[in-house]
N, C-alpha and C positions, 0 to 999 in steps of 0.2 A: 398154244407151248409153253410149256414151264419153263422157269427162268431160274439155273442154279446157283447157289455156293459153292468154294471149292469143296468143302466137308461134304456136302450134300454129294455131289460127283464122286468123289472119290466112294464112299459109301456103296454109291449104285453099282460102279466097278466092280467093287468088291463082290457084292451079291452074286453078278453077274458071274464074275471068274471062282468062286468060293461053293457057292450054294447052285446055281443055276448050269454049270459045268462050262460054259465057253473059253477055253482056253487065252491067258492075255496074249500070246504071240498072234489068236487068230483074229481079235480086236484091234491091235496094232495093224497085221494087216488089211481090214477093213476102214480104219482108218486112211493109213497111206492110200489106199485104191480113191477114195473120197479126197483126198486131196489133188492127188493125180487128175480125176477127173474133173474136177473144179480148175486146175492147172491152163488144161486141154480149154477149155469150154472159154475160159477169160485171157488166157496168154496163148492160142494156139502158134504164134509164130515166135514164143521162146524158144532158143534153140542153144544158148549158152547159160547154163544152169548152175550156182552155186545153193549147197544145201550147208546150212550152219545148223548141227547138231550137238544139242548137250547131252549128259551123262543118261539120264533117268529114260522112263517112257517116253517124254514128249520126243525125248532124242533118237529113242527107237522109231516114231513116227517117221521121223523126218531119215533117215536112214534107211527104211522102208522104201519112203518115197522116194529117194536117191537111186535105189537098184532098178526100182519099177522103171525110170527116165532113162536111167543107163539101159537097159534091156529096149527100150525103144527107139533107141541109137541117138539120145539127144547126147549131147556133150557135158556133161555133169562133172563137177568137183563137189569132193566134202571134205568140210572144215571144222574140227571138235573144239572150240575155244576151252571147254574141261577137259579136256583131254580124254583117256579112255572111257568106253561106257561099261555099264554096270547091268548085270540081271539080264531081261529080256532085247534092251538095246544093245548089249554088248554079242547076243545072238544075231543079231540082223546087221552087227557090223561083219560078224566072222562071212555072213553068206556074203555081205555086198565084197568084202576084200578077195572069198577064192575069185568072183565073179571078174577082180578087175578092175575094180570100181577105183580111181583115184584118190588116195587118202592126204590131203595136205596138211603140208608141218608149219605153214607160218600165213597169215592174214592176205589173201590174193589183192589184186587191183580189182577192186569192187566194181569200177565202171567199167569191166570188159565184159560182165555179164550181160544178161538179157533180161536176166530174173534174179534175186534173189530167195532162197525160203526159210525163215526163220523160224528153228523148230530147237531154243536154245531150254526156255524155260518152259514149263507149262504150267497148269491151273493151280499145283500146288505149290509154286514161288510165292515168299514172300517177299516184298521189295523193302530196299532198295537194292539195284544192283550195282556191284563193290568192281573195282580192282579191271583188272584187260578186258574183262567181258565188256564194263562198264564204255570204256575207249570203242570197242568194235561196234556197241549200238550206236556208238556215235558217228564212227565214221558210216556207218549202214545208212544211217536217216542224211549225212551230206552226201551221198552217193547220189546220183540221179537215177539208180537201176530200182526198178518198180518191186516191192517186197508183197509175197506173200507170207501169212503169219498162221503157223500150225495150231491149232487150237486156240490160241491165246498170244498176243504181240508179246514178247521179252520185254521186263521189267513192268509189266500193269501186275496190277490187285485183281484176282477174279470176283473177287468180293464186293467190289468197290467201281464207284465211277470216277474216281478222283484217277490224275494223275499222276506218276511217280519217275521223275528222272533222276536216269536215262530210260527212254522206253522205244521199243522201235516203233515206226511210224509205218503203217501196211496200206495196202490199198486193196488186200483181200485178207480177211482170216476166214477160214474154215476150223468151225470148230463142232465137238463129235454128241451126238443126239440129244441135247441141248441148252440155247444159250446159257453164257453165263452174265452175273450181274454186269461186267464190264465191258460186255458187249451192246447192253441195251441202254444204257446209261452215261449222261455226258457229263463231265467230258472225255470220258476214257473214248467212247463210240467213234470220235472221230481217229481216232488212232487206229481204231480195227478196219475201217473203211468198210465196205460192203462186205458182211457177215453171210455164210452162207452153211446151215446146219446141216452135215450129212449123218445118215444110220450107219451105226457100227456095230449093230443087233443086241444093243441093252433095252433092255423093255421098255417100252413108255410106262408101263403100269406105276414100277418104281418110284415113279415120281406124283403120282395121285395127291399125297399128302402137301405137297411144298404150295406154299400161299403166293408164293410170285407167278404172274400168268401174262404172255401177251394178250390183246383181245384180237382175237381171229375173226375175220367177217363169216365164217362159216358157221361159227357158234352164237352168231350174234340172233336176237328176238326181235323181228320188226313188228310195229303195229299193225295190226290185221283190221279192216275195213267189214264189219257185214253189209249185205246187200239193204239189210233194212236199219242201217245204222242213222242218226243225225246229229244235227252240232253239237249240244248239250251232250251227248255221248261219248264225243272225240273229244272230251276237254275241255274246260273253261280254266285258263289260267289268270294270275292277278298279278301283274310288273310293279315292284312297287319304287320310285325312285326320282332322280331328276332334283336338277338344283339350275336357279341362274347360270348361264353358259356352257351347262350340261344337260341339254334336254335329248341332246343326239344318242346319249349311252341306252335312254331308255326305248327312244324309238327303235334303233339298232335289234335291242331286244323282242320289241316286242313284233318285227317285221320276220324277227328269225324263227319266233313262236308261231306265228303263222304260217312261214313256207314249213314250219317242220310239220307242222301236223294239227295242230290243236283246232277243234270247234268252233273257239271262240279267245280271243282276248282281249283284257282289258287293262289300262294302265291307269296307276294312281299317282297323280302327280298336285305338286302346290297348285292353287287355283290362279293363282299370279301370271304361269307359265300354261294354262290350258289352250292359251287362244294358238301357242307357238308347236305344242304336240298335237292338236286336233291338225291342226295345216299341215301336220307331215303325213299322218297317219288317214287312212282313206277304210280298210277292213278292220283295223283295230278301233276299241272303245275307250272313251277317257272317260277316270274317275277322279274332279276335280275334289281336292280338300282341303281344309284348311291352311294356310300359308302362301306368300307371296315370293319371294324367292326360294325358300327350302322345304321340305315338310315342318308340320308340326306335330305334335305331342299330342293336342288338343285333337285335330285332324286323323290323327289314327282312330279315335273311337269310330268315325263311320265304317273303318275296313273293319273294325272287330263285329261289325252290329250285322256285316254281310259275308263275312269271311265263311260260311256256309253252300253259298253261292258258287267256290270255286273248287277245283280239285286239286290245283296247289299254288302254291303262292312263291313268289321273289323279290327280293327286295336289296338294297345297295348300288345299282349303275345308277351314274352319274349323283347319286344326293349327297355328296359333300360331306367333310369330317366335322362334326361340334356336337356340343355337350349335348343339344333336345336330339340329337341324334343316336347316341349311346341310349339313351330313355324310351327311344323310338323301339330299337334293336334290343332292349332290356324287354320291355314288353309284349312285343312279336314272341320271346324265344318261352315268356309266361302264358300267355293265351292265345297263340295261334294255335287250333288243331288240325291243323291240313300242315301235309308235306310243303316243308321250309325250306328255300335256298336262298344261301344269304353271298352274296358275291361283294365284290368291290368294296366301295366306304361303309357298307353294310360290316364288312371283314374288319376294315379299319373303327369302326364306330366299337365292335366286341372291343377288338383288342386295346383300343382305350376305356371300356368299359371296365376291364378286368375282375369279368366274371362270369369264365369259363366252364363253371361249374354248373350254371344252367342250360349247357347243354346234355347235360345229365342224365335231368329232369324230366327232357322231354318226350311224351309218349310217342307222337308223332314224328316220321323221317328228318333229319333236320342233314341240311348238306351247304359244306361250307367249300366255297370253289377258289381258293387263295392262289398267286403265285408267290416267286420265293421273297418277295418283298412283304407283301403282307402273310405270309406263314412267319415270317421274322417279327413281326409284329405283334402274332398272337401269341410267340412261343420264346424269344428271345433268339433264335437259332441266330446265329451270322447266314446270311442271302447266300454266302460262298457255301455254305455247305451243303446246301437243300439240295441241288442238282445230283453231285457224287450219293447222297445217300437217302436219295427221292423214295425207295419201294421202305425201307426202314421208317423213316421219320412220317410218314403217310399211315401207316399201320400202326404205330406207336400211337400217334394222337387219335386215330379213328376208336382203337380198342379203349384209350383211357376215355375218351370226352360222348362213348356211345353217340357214333353220328357220322355218315358219310363224309372223306373229304377227295376231293378232287383235288389234286395238289400240281400247279399248273408250271411247265419250264419247258428246256428245249422240248422235251419230253412229257406225256403227263399220264399222271398215279390216279388210280380211282382203289381208295381204300375205302373198306366195308366194318360196322362196329363187331363184326365177327371174325376179322381177323385179316380177309383177302385181300389181295391188291394184283386189279390189272391196268397191265402199260398198255397204253395206246400208241403205236409206231408210227401213225399217220402225222403229217405238221409238213413243211416247209417254211424255210428263213421268211418268206414273202409275208406270212402272217405274225410279223414281229412289227403290228400296227396297232395304234390306238383303232377301239373299237373290237378288235376281236375277240377280248373277252368279255365284252357285251353280247355280241352273237352266241357264244357259247353259253351264256348262260338264258338266253332265249331257247335257244335248242334244249337246253336240259330240263328247264320248268316244262315246257310242251310236251316231253317226252316223260316225264315224272306226270302227270296229269292224266296222262293214258295207259302207263305202264308200271309193272312192280318196278320200285328205286333202283334196286342193283341193275336191273335187265337196263332200263331208260339212262343210268349214266354210261355206261359201259357204249352202247349204242353212241350216246350223244359226243361222247368225246373221240368215239370212233369218225362220224359223220362231218361231226364240225372239221378234225383234219384232212379228211378226205375232201371236202369241200373244196379248203383250203388249197390243196394241190391240184383240184381241177382248174379253179379261178386261175390260179399262177400260168396254168398252160394255156388260158386263155387270154392272159393281159401279160403282164411280163411280173420278174419277182421285185423287178422296184417298183413298180406301177398299182399292184395289188392294194384294193381297201376292203374296210370290212365289207362292204356293201356285197364287193363281189363274189363276200365267202357265201351271204343269203343265198344269193343268184344262186348259188352252183349245188346248195343243197340239193335240188331234186334230180341233178344228174348224180351225187354222191349215192341218194339213194336208189336209184338203177345198178349202180357200179357193185353196190353192196348187193341188192337182190340177184345179179346176175356174175356173183363171183369174180367180176372186173377187178383189175388191176392186181392182183394177185402177184406176188414174185415168189421166187425159190430165194432170197435172199432178205437180210432184214438191215 
């Protein structure tokens, strides 16, 4: 599903009306009916309903909805906080008044309603809200009455995940044809509640060139094992990392790579820690290299000598952050001829090295998997700015440095060197635990060893998030461990194969 900005949505709306010939009032009726159906499904017992409608088309959607609710014998009040409507909204208001719909002249007692519908500002609004409407929004949020937002909670900006104060806090947002950036990125997504996307007859093909997209399970490519396959054909991946006190990171990555489907998994660790790692791994192999507590630059020569054995390589999990680690990362970027994933301390060492230009010189695919803090070290961008601008930041970095970027936050964006960006909506707060990123790295490198990189990353981030959700169902939000995510990978695969866990809201 494509994710749009306000400008893109306005453009497609205009093309639909002016070039395709579907009149604006028809789109308005379709929008209102979509919101009506969502309310009937989510709030079937709501009888006394207040509709707050602005002057423009968003207000027109709200007024049309108020009329539909009124004709269904609901007790509906209409309040126009910005004054008289205009354009097609005025047409809707005239129809509503002729039918006898009550038009309030002042703010009513918000607590007396079962439901409030917010149709004040639409996707074209530029924050912040000021004056009496700002006061009204604050009163709505302080009331205990649930809110349904039409298209977008009033006060938010469609193009950003940022929260602007004041903004409506909705339990349900019903948006039209395509989700907007504010619906899918955090923290603004928190104010949208559940988001339902309804069809209002704007053709989907208009958005074919939009580069933002959510990852849909029906469009994922899954690995396929031929009847005559064997372990080497299913990928042999190498995971490089580990240091004194942090061997668990590479162990979890190795286990998740095996669970994801790699035919062979090898772990390269300092020889001084080999006993610890070998005692924890059964299916996977270890390759000890020179080093007591951490990997050494000298020991990495062994990796370069045998790199042809592997279909993909990952580095960084539990590696530690140190000067020699910077040299190791530099040498990998220069000499590794396999698809390379850089995670965790591999990213930190790259940031400390300060030679991002090396990424541009790579011929084999390179994948970086930073969370907001690691991305900040790479770029100097404040970590607080990452989530609201996740699409743009990921795309800018990937295209500038000719790499794939898996930018992790509350949600995860996969950006490609060609400028595409895919958002995974899967995951749960239960996954905010140490080791979850190491599991993801193992999943991704495993798939990189079996599939084209772009398809591997899209499948991997979705599989990881879904496995986390399944693990939470089996355990508890507070009790989930990274190992539980690994154990749930098989069920996540089955869920994707059988199109389970599909929802009509995001």
